[in-house]
C-alpha positions in Angstrom: 12.7 21.2 -38.8 10.4 19.5 -36.3 11.4 18.0 -33.0 10.5 14.3 -32.6 9.9 13.1 -29.1 9.4 9.3 -28.5 8.5 7.9 -25.1 9.5 11.1 -23.3 13.0 11.3 -24.9 14.2 13.6 -27.7 14.7 11.3 -30.7 16.0 13.9 -33.2 14.6 16.3 -35.8 12.7 15.5 -39.0 11.1 17.2 -41.9 8.7 14.9 -43.6 5.9 15.7 -46.0 3.5 16.0 -43.1 5.9 18.4 -41.3 6.3 20.5 -44.5 2.6 20.9 -44.9 2.1 21.6 -41.2 4.8 24.4 -41.2 3.3 26.0 -44.3 -0.1 26.0 -42.7 1.3 27.5 -39.5 3.0 30.2 -41.5 -0.3 31.0 -43.3 -2.1 31.1 -39.9 0.4 33.5 -38.5 0.3 35.7 -41.6 -3.5 35.9 -41.3 -3.1 37.2 -37.8 -0.8 40.1 -38.9 2.7 38.5 -38.3 5.4 38.7 -40.9 7.9 36.0 -41.7 11.5 37.3 -41.3 13.6 36.0 -44.2 16.6 38.2 -43.6 19.2 36.1 -41.8 21.0 39.2 -40.5 17.9 40.2 -38.5 16.6 38.6 -35.3 12.9 37.8 -35.4 10.7 38.8 -32.5 8.9 35.4 -32.2 10.0 31.9 -32.8 7.7 28.8 -33.4 8.8 25.4 -32.2 6.9 22.3 -33.5 7.2 18.9 -31.8 5.7 15.5 -32.7 5.3 13.5 -29.6 4.5 9.7 -29.5 4.3 7.4 -26.5 3.9 3.7 -26.6 2.0 1.9 -23.8 2.0 -1.9 -23.2 0.1 -3.8 -20.6 -1.0 -7.3 -19.5 -4.5 -8.4 -18.6 -5.0 -11.6 -16.5 -8.1 -13.7 -16.4 -8.2 -15.9 -13.2 -10.4 -18.6 -14.7 -12.7 -19.4 -17.6 -15.5 -17.4 -16.1 -13.3 -14.3 -15.6 -13.2 -13.9 -19.4 -16.9 -14.0 -19.7 -17.8 -12.2 -16.5 -20.1 -15.0 -15.3 -20.6 -17.3 -12.4 -17.5 -18.4 -10.3 -17.6 -20.8 -7.4 -14.7 -20.0 -5.0 -14.9 -23.5 -3.3 -14.4 -25.3 -6.6 -10.8 -23.9 -7.0 -9.8 -23.9 -3.4 -10.3 -21.7 -0.3 -9.8 -18.0 -0.1 -6.1 -17.0 0.0 -4.9 -20.3 -1.6 -4.4 -19.6 -5.2 -2.5 -22.8 -6.2 -3.2 -22.5 -10.0 -1.9 -20.4 -12.8 -4.2 -17.8 -14.4 -6.6 -19.4 -16.9 -5.4 -17.1 -19.6 -3.8 -13.7 -20.2 -3.7 -11.1 -22.9 -1.4 -8.3 -23.9 -2.1 -4.9 -25.4 -0.1 -2.1 -26.9 -1.3 1.3 -28.1 0.4 4.5 -29.2 -0.7 7.9 -28.2 0.3 10.9 -30.3 0.4 14.6 -29.7 1.5 17.7 -31.6 2.9 20.7 -29.6 3.3 24.1 -31.2 5.2 26.6 -29.0 5.6 30.3 -29.6 8.7 31.8 -27.9 9.9 35.3 -27.3 13.2 35.7 -29.2 13.3 39.5 -28.7 13.7 39.4 -24.9 15.8 36.3 -24.0 16.8 35.7 -20.4 20.6 36.0 -20.7 21.2 34.9 -17.1 19.6 31.5 -17.5 19.9 31.2 -21.3 16.2 30.4 -21.6 13.4 31.8 -23.8 10.0 32.8 -22.4 7.1 30.8 -23.8 4.3 33.1 -25.0 1.8 30.4 -26.1 1.6 26.7 -26.4 -0.9 24.8 -28.5 -1.4 21.1 -27.9 -3.4 18.7 -30.1 -4.1 15.1 -29.2 -6.3 12.4 -30.7 -7.0 10.2 -33.6 -5.8 11.5 -37.0 -3.5 14.3 -35.9 -0.6 12.9 -37.9 -2.8 12.7 -41.0 -1.9 15.3 -43.6 -5.5 15.7 -44.7 -6.4 16.9 -41.2 -3.7 19.7 -40.9 -5.9 22.6 -41.9 -8.5 21.7 -39.3 -5.9 21.0 -36.6 -4.2 24.4 -37.1 -7.6 26.2 -37.3 -8.6 24.6 -34.0 -5.4 25.6 -32.3 -5.7 29.2 -33.3 -9.5 29.6 -33.0 -9.2 28.7 -29.3 -6.6 31.5 -28.9 -8.2 34.5 -30.6 -5.8 36.8 -28.7 -2.9 35.8 -30.9 -2.4 38.7 -33.2 0.2 41.3 -34.1 
């Protein structure tokens, strides 16, 4: 399962086709570096991998004071009144919304948990941001980029 985080809040877990392909590619990358997947439920693995899809929506407003503000041209302050006396509404305004996405891959130490605080030590974090990171066709390049920047990750 993959953690889904929206606007800074945990939104649940999911396992989409994208997630399935991502997890399989991460398993392959870890195997290539000498790690072995523990399939025996009776054994505790040494390392755990946590994958999170993070999205944040941003909305804003842009105000144009007058006709010329839209076109960045000439403006005569005496035509509309004196400085400090804005007695008119903005000529126009616009709104914008955009979504930023990120993918976080965390490697945690399951072999040596901190039993006093019930926390796991993070061994490595890979973070990918940008256009196309949630596109299934880009997963191989994404995982390759994460691990090629961290050549020290090996068994």
